Every structure is written in C-alpha cells, then in structure tokens.
Phi, psi and omega in degrees: 000319178297319180296318178299310182300317180297317181300323184261008177067033180247136177283146179251121178233081187300148176273115185277001178298337179289306187264332178051030188241129177293326180295315178290327176300316178299317179298318180296319179293320178296332181267014169111359177297138182279342182179192181229159176248144177230156179263339183229155174301320182296321175298316180298323178298317178294313184294337183296345179286344180235351184221133182259008182222101188236144174243125175266106186268052184200137182293137175263119188231011178221161185297321182299307182291324178297319178295319179291323177297318179296319178297320178295322180294343175284346183248330183223169172281107185247133173237147182230136176265128182223164177225021180213152174295326178305311178298317181299316181294319178299311180297321180297313181298315181293317181294316180296321179295323181274353181070034181235173176240130177251125174286144183228133173249138177275123180280116180250124179288120180248015174142341181285331180060045176250298171229174176110139176297155194264000180202165176297322178298318179294324178297319179295317180299316179292320179300318179296321178295316179298318184297336182270347188271137178291149176083356181242147175235119180290116186258339180146216189238144179237137173212162179220108181277049185289354178275352186266109179235021177292161172303149186303324181279002179240011183276349184308307182300315181294318178290331175298322177294321176299316179299318179298316180296317180295318182295323177299316179293316181299319179299317179295317181298315182296323180300329182259005177074024180271151184282130171234043181302320181242131168235104190259127181211205174093158175203167178296314180301328182258001192307310186280004173246013185299335179293346177283353173242081189296345179288336185289130178260340178211155178235154187233051177296145181243316189289336195303331180294332182251315188066170184196187182288339172299312183284329176292308183295328177286350179086017183268352176196178177251170177305321182296340179276357180276105185280331184260119178232146182254120179274123184236165180239138175285121183251348179202142172225027186291329182272131180305140178061021181217145164234159177245132179252158182273044177219106177250213184291339178279357176239311184270351188064168187258006185295134172280162177285122185300312181287341182212080187299337182267010185279354181100191189257027178145179185239124179271112187302317186282341182224080185302334181275352178288157182221123177280102192271332187208141176238131161249192189301312185240004182240136170241120181266124186242121180276121179250019182300332181266007183253141179292334177224169174219157182288168180254164177304132182097343179291150176260139176234163179239126185242133168261119184285165177294312186230108188288331187302306179292332178297317179299320181291347178268359183242146173277326189218143169247161175251122185260126177276123182271167180298335180275005179085007178268162177244136177224147180288143178229118184289146169267084195298325187253023182285150170066013182288148179261129173079000000 
C-alpha cells in the first residue's frame, strides 16, 4: 500500500480502527504512512503515544469529546472531520479555552449517504463558518467512498463521479480563498484505484493490513492475503451434516459479507465448501452438507471472518507470527474504548 501511494504521489494515512494496535501502527509509520486515522477520541489518545499526526474521522458533537480533542491537540497535530456548525462551535470553544489549534476537514458526502454535507455549496458554507472561528484551522475536505464495491477494473465511473463532486467543491473553495491543502479520501476496496480521483491528496484504507472475506469476495485480494485468521474448536457434531464451533457473534461478529450476503458468516480454510450458517453468542453452526467429510469434536479449524474490524475489537490479544517462525502476543491496545 505504501509503494502504491508513493508511486502515485498520494499520502497514506491508514485507518487504525481495524487493528487498534500500537505495534502495527509503528510498522505502518515505518513503511511511509504520514500519520494515522482514528474513529474515536479514545483511539486517538492511545495512538498519540506513537504518532504525532492524527485525523479523527468522526464528528465531535459533545463537550467531553471536544475537550479531550483539544487536550490531544496540545500534544499532536490533530485534525477532525465534521459536517455541522454545531461541531465546529464546540471544537472552537474547547480549542480556544485550551490555547491550541485544531485542524478541521469538511466532510462531503460523495455517495455513501452516512455523514457529510450534501453539496459543494453546503461544504463552502461550513468551511466559511470554520474559517471564522477561533482555535480552528480549515485544513480541507474529507470524503469516504464506502459505497463503491465494484470490481477494481469497473470502479472508474463511480470514482469519476467522486472526482467531479470534489472538483466542484474545490473550485468554489479556491474562488473564495479557502484552504484545500488536504483532500482526504480512500477505502480499502478503492485504495489501488485512488489515482482515478486526482483531487485526493491522501487515502485512509483500514482493512488492508489484515484483509477479510469482504475484500476477498470483492476481488480486492486473495485468500493468501488474509493475515488474520481465527482458530476455533469443534465442540459438537450431534446434528447431522453440522458441527458447532466455539466462535459465535462474540468472536466472529455478526456482519454479513458485503459482496455476497448469503455466503455465511466466514470462510473455513480447511473445508471451503462448508458454510457458517448461524451465530449465537458463543456458538457457530457450520453446515457440512456439501463436504465429503466433516471434522470431529475437538478438531481445530481456521476461519477467516467476513469483516475483520469488529472481530479485532472483540479480542484482547492477537498472536503474531514472526519471520523466524515464532509466535508472540500482540495487544489490541485501543480496543473497547469509549468515546
């Protein structure tokens, strides 16, 4: 990912919400990342021990988080993506009170329809409001093309629309003398096509260090590229054509596979034709009807989950395989944080 970004003159700011690990954060920074992205103030607080350039990719809308963001801005270069005047005013009061400056990116909706102002005109109005407020520095534009799950060779038209929306906003901003130093975008599914949106100055892929069945099924990587696998144990084979594993929703999470929602709750490495059909809290029911054999009680299996991000947040520790063939524990440092 670093090589791709460097080749195309795009800065890489990985989203650490996937791994929540200081060790992996250090590796990403050592491999050329300009900084890191966080989803929560609490994640950013943890990451600040290894990174001095952080982007909070989530709106701050209450006094507690605004105050903590301002305190963090006293220690690191902090930028926050927002889509409301309410957020801007809260951050401004906290930053001015703390005597710090918080960088702010205007969140522009480019198609996901989750957060983000809805037009270039709305982006300009919010940018002007931010530019007038003490304690804030207008840093540019933020977007997230999370709605694009096309095959990589078919993403051009959708990314072209994103480019058009960004350019419309940038043209308006420049006309009014507003800063567009940073245009932050990207996702793991679109990461290697980011050059098709030439306005983007940095990308924020999150899933790519581990990958999962979302990225495999979408064609963005292969099974061999999935670094994180969950080792499970067969605890029951009493029901015909089924075994039960000791991994339910509290381990695999309940997310369906985005490109193939009916594919089940993960991929069993040793039995590709098996299908994890149902999850309860501690039980995973696996259909082996399409398999010539099935495992026995006590056997270990390896599962690649659909969506690795929530799975990581359900674990305290991962085991990292070293180049020397040894295994060492790796803490999920920022898991379970509030706010």
